[in-house]
C-alpha positions in Angstrom: -1.8 6.8 21.7 -0.7 3.7 19.8 2.5 3.7 17.8 2.0 2.4 14.3 4.7 0.3 12.7 5.8 0.0 9.1 4.0 -2.9 7.2 7.3 -3.7 5.5 10.2 -3.3 8.0 8.4 -3.0 11.4 10.0 0.3 12.3 7.8 3.0 14.1 6.0 5.4 11.7 6.2 9.1 12.3 3.9 11.6 10.7 0.3 11.3 9.5 -2.0 8.9 11.3 -3.0 7.1 8.1 0.6 6.2 7.0 1.3 2.5 6.5 5.0 2.7 5.6 8.0 4.6 7.1 9.4 5.5 3.7 8.9 5.3 -0.1 11.5 2.5 -0.2 9.4 0.3 2.2 6.2 1.2 0.3 7.7 0.2 -3.0 9.3 -3.0 -1.6 6.0 -4.1 0.0 4.0 -3.5 -3.2 6.6 -5.2 -5.4 6.3 -8.3 -3.2 2.5 -8.2 -3.2 2.3 -7.9 -7.0 5.2 -10.1 -8.0 3.2 -13.1 -9.2 0.8 -11.1 -11.3 3.6 -9.0 -12.8 5.6 -12.2 -13.6 2.6 -13.8 -15.3 2.0 -10.7 -17.5 5.7 -10.3 -18.3 6.0 -14.0 -19.3 2.9 -13.9 -21.4 4.0 -10.7 -23.2 7.4 -12.3 -23.9 5.7 -15.4 -25.4 3.4 -13.2 -27.5 6.5 -11.2 -28.7 8.2 -14.4 -29.6 5.1 -15.7 -31.5 4.9 -12.3 -33.3 8.5 -12.5 -34.4 8.1 -16.0 -35.7 5.1 -15.1 -37.8 6.8 -11.9 -39.0 10.0 -13.7 -40.0 8.2 -16.5 -41.8 5.6 -14.3 -43.6 7.7 -11.8 -45.5 5.3 -11.4 -48.4 2.2 -10.8 -46.3 0.6 -14.1 -47.3 2.4 -17.4 -47.0 1.5 -21.1 -46.8 3.7 -23.4 -44.9 3.6 -26.7 -42.9 2.9 -26.8 -39.2 6.3 -28.3 -38.7 7.9 -25.0 -39.8 6.1 -23.2 -37.0 6.8 -25.9 -34.4 10.5 -25.9 -35.3 10.6 -22.3 -34.3 8.7 -23.2 -31.0 5.6 -21.3 -32.0 3.0 -21.5 -29.2 -0.4 -22.1 -30.7 -2.1 -21.4 -27.3 -1.1 -17.7 -27.2 -2.7 -15.2 -29.5 -4.3 -11.7 -29.1 -7.5 -12.1 -31.1 -9.7 -14.4 -33.1 -11.6 -13.6 -36.3 -14.2 -15.9 -37.8 -15.3 -15.3 -41.4 -18.8 -15.7 -42.8 -17.6 -19.0 -44.3 -16.6 -20.3 -40.8 -12.8 -20.0 -41.2 -11.2 -19.0 -37.9 -8.1 -16.8 -38.1 -5.9 -16.4 -35.0 -4.0 -13.2 -34.7 -0.9 -12.1 -32.7 -1.5 -8.4 -33.1 -1.5 -7.9 -36.9 0.1 -11.2 -37.9 -2.5 -14.0 -38.4 -2.7 -17.6 -39.2 -5.4 -20.0 -40.4 -5.2 -23.8 -40.1 -5.6 -25.5 -43.5 -5.8 -29.1 -44.5 -3.0 -31.6 -44.2 -1.3 -29.7 -41.3 -0.6 -26.6 -43.4 -1.1 -23.0 -42.2 -1.8 -19.8 -44.1 0.0 -16.9 -42.6 -1.4 -13.4 -43.3 -0.7 -9.8 -42.3 -3.7 -7.7 -41.5 -3.6 -4.3 -43.3 
C-alpha cells in the first residue's frame, strides 16, 4: 500500500484514504496560499469602493449636491470603481457606489445624489 503525503508539509498522512492533508492547519495554510491572489483582489476592490462611498457620502450631506470634478479628484475619488449604472429614459447615465450616485454634467461638474 502506498503512503500518501500531506500536500502542504509533505508529512505522511494517517487515517482515511481520501485525505489530502495531515491536519486542519496544513489544509488551511494550503488553501490560503492557493486563494491569496483572488482574496487580495477582492479585498483591495472592496477597500477602494468603501473609500469612494465615504467620499460621496461626506461631500453629499444634503442628498443632492453639485460640485466640480476637482473636488472629487482632490479626495482621490476613483471614477473607474462603482457598483451599478442606471441610465434614464433621457439618456443620462448615473453611476452608483451602493446608494450614493453621481452624474457627469457640463463643464466638468458632477451631480451627487443619494438613492432613497
